[in-house]
C-alpha positions in Angstrom: 11.0 9.0 -5.3 9.9 10.6 -2.1 8.0 8.8 0.7 4.9 10.3 2.4 5.2 11.0 6.1 4.5 7.8 8.1 1.5 9.3 9.9 0.0 10.5 6.7 -1.0 6.9 6.0 -4.6 6.0 6.6 -5.3 2.7 8.5 -7.9 0.3 7.3 -8.9 -3.0 9.1 -11.4 -5.7 9.0 -9.9 -7.2 12.2 -8.4 -10.0 10.1 -5.9 -8.0 8.0 -5.0 -4.4 7.6 -4.1 -1.9 4.9 -2.4 1.5 4.7 -3.5 4.1 2.2 -1.1 6.9 1.3 -2.1 10.5 0.9 -2.1 10.1 -2.9 -4.8 7.5 -2.7 -2.5 4.5 -3.2 -2.8 1.4 -1.0 0.9 0.9 -0.2 0.5 -1.9 2.4 -1.7 -4.9 2.4 -1.0 -8.3 3.9 -2.6 -11.6 3.1 -4.1 -14.0 4.1 -4.0 -12.1 7.5 -2.2 -9.2 9.1 0.9 -11.2 9.8 1.1 -12.6 6.3 2.8 -11.7 3.0 2.6 -8.0 2.0 1.4 -8.4 -1.5 1.3 -4.6 -1.6 4.5 -3.3 -0.1 5.3 0.0 -1.8 5.5 1.4 1.8 8.9 -0.2 2.0 10.1 0.2 -1.6 8.6 2.6 -4.1 9.9 0.6 -7.1 9.6 -3.0 -6.1 6.6 -3.1 -3.7 3.1 -3.8 -5.0 0.5 -1.1 -5.1 -3.1 -0.3 -5.7 -3.3 3.2 -7.1 -6.5 5.2 -7.6 -6.1 8.7 -9.1 -8.3 11.5 -10.4 -6.7 13.5 -13.3 -5.8 17.1 -12.4 -6.0 16.4 -8.6 -2.7 14.9 -7.2 -4.2 14.1 -3.8 -7.6 14.0 -2.2 -8.7 15.6 1.1 -9.4 12.8 3.5 -11.2 12.0 6.8 -12.6 9.0 8.5 -16.4 8.9 8.6 -17.3 9.5 12.3 -17.0 6.5 14.6 -15.6 4.3 11.8 -12.5 3.1 10.0 -14.1 4.0 6.7 -11.9 6.5 4.8 -13.6 9.2 2.8 -11.7 10.9 -0.1 -12.7 14.0 -1.9 -11.2 15.2 -5.1 -11.6 18.7 -6.6 -10.1 18.8 -10.1 -10.3 21.6 -12.7 -13.1 19.7 -14.5 -15.2 18.3 -11.7 -15.4 16.8 -8.2 -15.6 13.3 -6.9 -16.0 11.5 -3.5 -14.7 8.1 -2.7 -14.4 5.6 0.1 -11.9 3.0 1.1 -12.6 0.2 3.6 -12.0 -3.3 4.6 -15.5 -4.7 4.8 -16.9 -6.1 8.0 -20.3 -7.1 9.3 -21.9 -7.8 12.6 -21.0 -11.0 14.4 -22.3 -12.5 17.6 -21.9 -12.0 21.3 -18.5 -13.6 21.4 -17.1 -12.0 18.2 -19.0 -8.7 17.6 -17.2 -7.9 14.4 -16.6 -10.3 11.4 -14.4 -9.8 8.4 -15.8 -10.1 4.9 -12.2 -10.6 3.5 -12.6 -7.9 0.9 -11.0 -4.4 0.3 -13.6 -2.1 -1.2 -12.7 1.1 -3.1 -15.3 3.3 -4.9 -15.3 6.7 -6.5 -18.4 8.6 -7.6 -18.4 11.8 -9.6 -20.2 14.8 -7.9 -20.1 17.6 -10.5 -18.6 18.0 -13.9 -16.5 15.3 -15.5 -13.6 13.4 -13.8 -11.2 10.9 -15.2 -10.3 8.1 -12.9 -7.3 5.7 -13.3 -6.8 2.5 -11.4 -3.6 0.5 -11.4 -3.4 -2.7 -9.3 0.1 -4.3 -9.2 0.3 -7.0 -6.5 3.8 -8.5 -5.9 3.9 -11.4 -3.5 6.9 -12.4 -1.5 7.0 -8.8 -0.1 7.5 -7.5 -3.6 9.9 -10.2 -4.8 7.6 -11.7 -7.5 5.4 -10.3 -10.2 1.9 -11.8 -10.9 0.0 -12.8 -14.0 -3.6 -11.8 -14.3 -6.3 -14.1 -15.6 -10.0 -13.7 -16.1 -12.1 -15.7 -13.7 -15.7 -16.0 -12.6 -16.8 -12.6 -11.5 -13.7 -10.7 -12.4 -9.9 -11.2 -12.4 -7.5 -13.4 -10.5 -3.9 -12.5 -9.7 -2.4 -16.0 -10.2 -0.2 -17.2 -7.4 -2.1 -15.1 -4.8 -5.5 -15.3 -3.1 -6.4 -11.9 -4.7 -9.5 -11.7 -6.9 -10.9 -8.4 -8.3 -14.5 -7.6 -9.2 -15.3 -4.3 -10.9 -18.1 -2.6 -12.8 -15.6 -1.3 -15.4 -13.7 -2.9 -18.2 -10.0 -3.5 -17.4 -6.8 -4.2 -19.3 -3.5 -5.8 -18.3 0.0 -4.6 -18.9 2.6 -7.0 -17.5 1.6 -7.6 -13.9 -0.6 -4.5 -13.7 -4.3 -4.5 -14.1 -5.5 -1.1 -15.4 -8.9 0.7 -15.5 -9.5 4.1 -17.1 -12.9 5.6 -16.7 -14.5 9.0 -17.5 -17.2 9.7 -15.0 -20.0 12.2 -15.3 -22.0 13.5 -12.3 -23.5 10.5 -10.5 -21.4 7.8 -12.3 -19.0 5.7 -10.3 -16.2 3.1 -10.3 -16.6 0.2 -8.0 -13.7 -2.1 -7.0 -13.8 -5.2 -4.7 -10.5 -6.9 -4.0 -11.1 -10.2 -2.3 -8.1 -11.7 -0.5 -9.4 -15.2 0.4 -9.6 -16.7 -3.1 -13.1 -15.4 -3.4 -14.7 -12.1 -4.2 -18.3 -10.9 -3.7 -20.5 -10.0 -6.7 -19.9 -6.3 -7.6 -23.6 -5.7 -7.1 -23.0 -6.2 -3.4 -20.7 -3.2 -3.1 -23.2 -0.7 -1.7 -24.5 -3.3 0.8 -21.0 -4.0 2.0 -20.3 -0.2 2.4 -23.6 0.2 4.4 -23.0 -2.8 6.6 -19.4 -1.9 7.3 -20.3 1.7 8.3 -23.1 0.5 10.5 -21.1 -2.2 12.2 -18.3 0.2 13.1 -20.8 2.8 14.4 -22.6 0.2 16.5 -19.3 -0.9 18.0 -18.3 2.6 18.8 -21.7 3.3 20.4 -21.1 0.7 23.1 -18.8 3.2 24.8 -20.4 5.6 27.3 -17.2 7.6 27.9 -17.9 11.4 27.4 -15.1 12.8 29.5 -11.9 14.6 28.6 -10.6 14.1 25.0 -13.6 11.8 24.3 -13.2 12.0 20.5 -9.5 11.1 20.7 -10.3 8.3 23.1 -13.0 6.9 20.9 -10.8 7.1 17.8 -8.0 5.3 19.6 -10.4 2.6 20.7 -11.3 2.1 17.0 -7.6 1.8 16.1 -7.1 -0.8 18.9 -10.1 -2.8 17.6 -8.7 -2.7 14.2 -5.4 -4.0 15.5 -7.1 -6.9 17.3 -7.1 -10.2 15.4 -10.6 -11.7 14.9 -9.6 -15.4 15.2 -7.8 -15.3 18.5 -8.3 -11.9 20.1 -4.5 -11.1 19.9 -3.4 -7.5 19.6 -1.0 -6.5 16.9 1.5 -4.0 18.3 1.3 -2.3 14.9 0.1 -3.1 11.4 3.6 -2.8 9.8 7.2 -4.0 9.8 10.4 -2.1 9.5 9.2 1.5 9.5 12.3 3.2 10.8 13.0 4.6 14.3 15.6 6.7 12.5 15.3 7.8 8.9 18.0 6.0 6.9 19.0 3.9 10.0 18.9 0.2 10.9 16.4 0.3 13.8 13.7 -1.3 11.8 11.6 -4.1 13.4 8.6 -6.2 12.7 5.8 -5.2 15.0 3.0 -7.5 13.7 3.1 -9.4 17.0 1.5 -9.4 20.4 3.6 -8.0 23.2 2.4 -8.9 26.8 3.5 -5.5 28.0 0.2 -4.2 26.5 -1.9 -6.8 28.4 -3.2 -5.0 31.5 -3.6 -1.7 29.8 -5.5 -3.2 26.9 -7.8 -5.2 29.1 -8.6 -2.1 31.3 -9.2 0.1 28.3 -11.5 -2.4 26.6 -13.7 -3.0 29.6 -13.7 0.7 30.6 -14.9 1.7 27.2 -17.7 -0.8 27.0 -16.1 -3.6 25.0 -16.2 -6.4 27.5 -16.4 -9.2 25.0 -13.2 -8.1 23.3 -11.6 -7.9 26.7 -12.7 -11.5 27.4 -11.3 -12.8 24.1 -8.0 -11.2 24.8 -7.7 -12.6 28.3 -8.6 -16.1 26.9 -5.8 -15.7 24.3 -3.4 -14.9 27.1 -4.6 -17.8 29.2 -4.2 -20.1 26.2 -0.6 -19.0 25.9 -0.1 -19.8 29.6 -1.3 -23.3 29.0 1.2 -23.8 26.2 4.2 -21.8 27.3 6.2 -21.9 30.5 8.2 -19.7 30.7 6.4 -17.2 28.6 8.0 -15.6 25.5 7.8 -11.8 25.7 6.0 -11.7 22.3 4.0 -14.1 20.1 2.3 -14.0 16.8 -1.4 -13.5 16.4 -1.9 -17.3 16.2 0.2 -17.9 19.3 3.6 -18.7 17.9 6.6 -16.8 16.5 8.7 -17.0 13.3 12.4 -16.6 13.0 13.7 -13.1 12.2 15.1 -12.6 8.7 16.0 -9.8 6.4 14.6 -9.0 3.0 17.4 -7.5 1.0 15.4 -6.9 -2.2 13.5 -4.1 -0.4 15.3 -0.8 0.0 13.1 0.1 3.1 11.0 3.2 3.9 13.1 6.2 2.9 15.9 3.9 2.2 16.1 2.7 5.8 17.4 -0.8 5.6 17.4 -3.6 6.5 13.7 -4.6 6.2 13.0 -7.4 8.7 10.2 -9.9 9.1 10.0 -12.0 12.3 11.3 -10.7 15.6 14.4 -12.1 17.4 13.2 -10.5 20.7 10.9 -13.5 21.1 13.9 -15.4 22.4 14.7 -12.9 25.2 14.0 -13.3 28.9 11.8 -10.4 30.0 10.5 -10.7 33.5 8.2 -7.6 33.1 6.0 -9.9 31.0 4.8 -11.7 34.2 3.8 -8.5 35.9 1.7 -7.3 32.9 0.1 -10.7 32.7 -0.9 -10.9 36.4 -2.0 -7.3 36.4 -4.3 -8.2 33.5 -5.6 -11.3 35.3 -6.4 -9.4 38.5 -8.2 -6.8 36.4 -10.1 -9.5 34.7 -11.2 -11.1 37.9 -12.1 -7.8 39.5 -14.3 -6.9 36.5 -15.9 -10.3 35.7 -15.2 -12.8 38.6 -14.8 -15.4 35.8 -11.4 -17.0 36.4 -11.7 -20.7 36.8 -9.6 -22.9 39.1 -7.7 -24.3 36.2 -7.0 -20.8 34.8 -5.8 -19.7 38.2 -3.5 -22.8 38.4 -1.8 -21.6 35.2 -1.3 -18.1 36.5 -0.2 -19.3 39.9 2.8 -21.2 38.5 4.1 -18.0 36.9 3.9 -16.3 40.4 5.7 -19.3 41.9 8.4 -19.0 39.2 9.0 -15.3 39.8 9.0 -15.8 43.6 12.0 -18.1 42.9 13.7 -16.1 40.1 13.1 -12.5 41.2 16.8 -12.0 42.0 18.0 -12.9 38.5 18.9 -10.4 35.7 17.0 -10.2 32.4 17.0 -8.5 29.0 14.6 -5.7 30.1 11.4 -4.4 28.5 13.3 -2.4 25.9 14.8 -5.5 24.2 18.3 -4.2 24.1 20.2 -6.9 22.3 23.0 -7.3 24.9 23.7 -9.1 28.2 21.1 -9.5 30.9 21.1 -6.8 33.7 19.2 -6.1 36.8 16.8 -3.6 35.2 14.8 -1.7 37.7 11.6 -1.7 35.6 11.8 -5.5 35.4 12.1 -5.6 39.2 9.1 -3.3 39.6 7.0 -5.5 37.3 8.2 -8.6 39.1 6.9 -6.9 42.3 3.6 -6.3 40.4 3.5 -10.0 39.5 3.8 -11.0 43.1 1.5 -8.3 44.4 -1.3 -9.2 41.9 -0.8 -12.9 42.6 -1.3 -12.3 46.3 -4.4 -10.3 45.7 -5.8 -12.8 43.3 -5.2 -15.6 45.8 -7.1 -13.5 48.3 -10.0 -12.8 45.9 -10.2 -16.5 45.0 -9.9 -17.6 48.7 -7.0 -19.9 47.7 -5.4 -21.0 51.0 -3.1 -23.5 49.3 -0.7 -20.9 47.9 2.6 -20.2 49.8 1.3 -16.8 50.8 3.9 -16.0 53.4 6.6 -16.8 50.9 5.1 -14.6 48.2 4.6 -11.7 50.7 8.1 -12.0 51.9 9.6 -11.9 48.4 7.3 -9.1 47.4 8.3 -6.9 50.3 12.0 -7.8 50.1 12.0 -6.9 46.4 10.2 -3.6 47.1 12.8 -2.7 49.7 15.6 -3.7 47.3 14.3 -1.5 44.5 14.1 1.5 46.8 17.7 0.8 48.0 19.5 -0.3 44.8 17.2 1.2 42.2 17.3 4.8 43.4 20.5 6.8 43.2 20.6 9.4 46.0 23.3 11.5 44.3 21.3 11.7 41.1 18.0 12.1 42.8 16.4 9.6 40.5 15.5 6.0 40.0 17.8 4.5 37.5 17.7 2.0 34.6 19.6 -0.8 36.3 21.3 -1.6 39.5 24.8 -0.1 39.7 24.2 2.3 36.8 23.5 6.0 36.6 21.4 5.9 33.4 17.8 7.1 33.3 14.9 5.0 31.9 11.5 6.5 30.9 9.8 3.1 31.6 10.1 4.0 35.3 7.3 6.6 34.8 5.0 3.6 35.2 6.0 3.0 38.8 3.1 5.1 40.3 0.7 3.9 37.6 1.1 0.3 38.8 1.0 1.3 42.5 4.6 0.7 43.4 4.9 4.2 44.9 2.4 7.1 45.3 2.6 9.5 42.5 3.6 12.4 44.8 6.4 10.4 46.5 9.4 12.8 46.5 11.6 10.1 44.9 9.0 9.7 42.1 8.6 13.5 41.6 12.4 13.9 41.4 12.6 11.0 38.9 10.0 12.7 36.7 12.0 15.9 36.8 15.3 14.2 35.9 13.7 12.3 33.0 12.3 15.5 31.6 15.6 17.2 32.0 17.8 14.5 30.5 15.6 12.5 28.1 13.6 15.4 26.5 14.3 16.1 22.8 11.5 18.7 22.5 8.7 20.0 24.6 6.5 16.9 25.6 8.8 14.5 23.6 11.1 12.2 25.6 13.3 9.3 24.6 13.3 6.0 26.4 17.0 6.2 27.3 20.3 7.6 26.2 22.6 4.6 26.6 24.6 2.9 24.0 22.3 0.0 23.0 24.7 -1.6 20.6 23.1 -0.2 17.4 24.3 2.7 15.3 22.3 6.0 15.2 19.6 7.0 17.7 15.9 6.8 17.9 13.3 9.5 18.4 11.0 10.2 21.3 9.0 7.2 22.4 5.3 8.2 22.4 4.3 5.5 24.9 6.6 7.1 27.4 5.5 10.6 26.4 1.8 9.8 27.3 2.9 8.0 30.4 4.7 11.2 31.5 1.3 12.9 31.3 -0.2 10.3 33.5 2.7 10.4 36.0 2.3 14.2 36.2 -1.4 13.8 37.0 -0.6 11.4 39.8 2.0 13.8 41.1 -0.6 16.5 41.3 0.8 18.5 38.4 -2.5 18.7 36.5 -2.0 21.9 34.5 1.4 20.8 33.3 0.0 17.3 32.4 -2.8 18.9 30.4 -0.2 21.2 28.6 1.9 18.2 27.6 -1.1 16.2 26.4 -2.2 19.1 24.2 1.3 19.4 22.8 1.4 15.6 22.0 -2.0 15.8 20.3 -0.9 18.7 18.2 1.7 16.4 16.6 -0.9 13.8 15.6 -1.2 13.0 11.9 -4.0 14.4 9.7 -6.1 11.4 10.5 -5.5 11.3 14.2 -3.2 8.2 14.1 -0.2 7.8 16.3 3.1 6.1 15.4 5.6 4.6 17.7 8.0 7.6 17.9 8.5 11.2 16.8 11.6 13.2 16.0 12.3 16.5 17.7 10.5 18.3 14.9 7.4 16.0 15.2 8.3 13.8 12.3 6.6 10.4 12.7 9.0 7.5 13.2 8.5 3.7 13.7 5.7 1.3 13.0 2.2 2.7 12.4 -0.3 2.9 13.9 1.1 1.9 17.2 -1.2 0.1 19.7 0.7 1.0 22.8 0.8 4.7 21.9 -3.0 4.7 21.5 -3.3 2.8 24.8 -1.2 5.3 26.6 -3.2 8.1 25.1 -6.4 6.6 26.4 -4.8 6.1 29.8 -3.5 9.7 29.9 -6.9 11.1 28.9 -8.7 9.2 31.6 -6.2 10.2 34.2 -6.6 13.8 33.2 -10.4 13.4 33.4 -10.3 11.8 36.9 -7.5 14.2 38.1 -6.9 11.8 41.0 -3.8 10.5 42.9 -4.2 6.9 41.5 -4.2 5.5 38.0 -7.8 6.0 36.8 -8.2 2.7 35.1 -6.9 0.6 37.9 -9.0 2.5 40.4 -12.1 2.1 38.2 -11.5 -1.7 38.0 -11.4 -1.9 41.8 -14.6 0.0 42.2 -16.3 -2.3 39.7 -15.1 -5.5 41.5 -18.1 -7.8 42.1 -19.1 -8.4 45.8 -17.8 -11.9 46.5 -18.9 -12.0 50.2 
């Protein structure tokens, strides 16, 4: 049985959990009781074993689809030989308060209404908890049906039957008639009479949230849609950001590079904070910073990634699932949480400086937590680490880690100055920062290659080095940076605008595709290098690869095939950053420059 393209899946979210809807109208991915939980619908990873929530119209194999403007409400339109119908899929939300503007209703709503003629609708709901390992038994309950052994309860305005673990609804709809389905996932389900109200409130809440942004510049529609995706990947209870809504979508079809991305990586910290504040979502930015500060209070040193509740789970494989397009193994949990990644501290301190520049709200206790990380890196800056790409091998002196350690020290110094903290060892911090900067220019740049390199004493290229001018390590038009951009494009490109992270042997069989985070960072690096026309050309090429619903995965093959987990937060973050850099067309990163301009006057 064939699998749909990864980027053909629609993304739904209520900010507590997520769902993916395939182009045939089947919900193939749905985790409960939250986005990091058990995938009771996991057909995404096994067409036979995984649970599913199918909704079909006879004579029309697939609907045409779009998101309602400024929402994550999916609209489906069917045109069958006998009639037409329109439907909507959503995870219901409502307005919250100032500290949590969006609140989950904990219900998946699906509805279909006949437009003209007669349409025959069939619904099949087959949950399988344990990531597809176990069938369920359906029982009638107050207000509908209960999938025993799960928190799932279904309310509907149509009669249903049960065959094995599948609940089935068949309905013939004449013009104006509808099928309503409410699937509660928290051991409750609203009354079916509330379905229209839930739809109205969800649509209004998403549009109210989107309206808070005043950005009208270059690629405003794509920026706004990416912001919605990021909000959908942000967890309501803690403010944590999921890197993606899925696990184990392959970086190579049929390969083993399949990882669980339902975690928060600190490498997204500063960029997320900048994007949220710049696009008018200050409260979400505050919640995310408070989540990071909470981790600082509980962890020292910091793990490079954590779960949405602030902890991690051991990595394990699920051999009963064959994987997307038979790409095995399927994994849950992520072993990379045990690695040492010094770039983490640069991202964290960059986020903290941004937060202070925009709000002035860091407390003395919070600064004390951050300061100890700066102190630690001032002592450990000369050590090797595992690097930001999580290569499962020995530690090395990765140049990107050195650059981000420099960022940690630089931002720590600037924060101490902003906070007028005269107790920090400022001379020591400055000495280490400047020594490290000189060392990177000496040992991290290969004169013969004419490029910065992945690690000291190597000759390998690394696309993460495109961030060097974006974090202010060097000017974007520095000849060494311009030369590095050229070498990366020459040696890491697999197609126009598509570049890999690296080409080294990373200890895994096969190879991955182009890494879209780096592709959009290439756009930003070209802007800062003064190559505006070429940057615009690459941005347009990247956008031409976007899926039919404007969603971006982690990677793409040379032919544009979507690869990796989906939708990917850092791809959408880098898209926003690239668009804003193109809009500003300056010689500094537009988001960092904006934050400095917005800095409160503390004199």
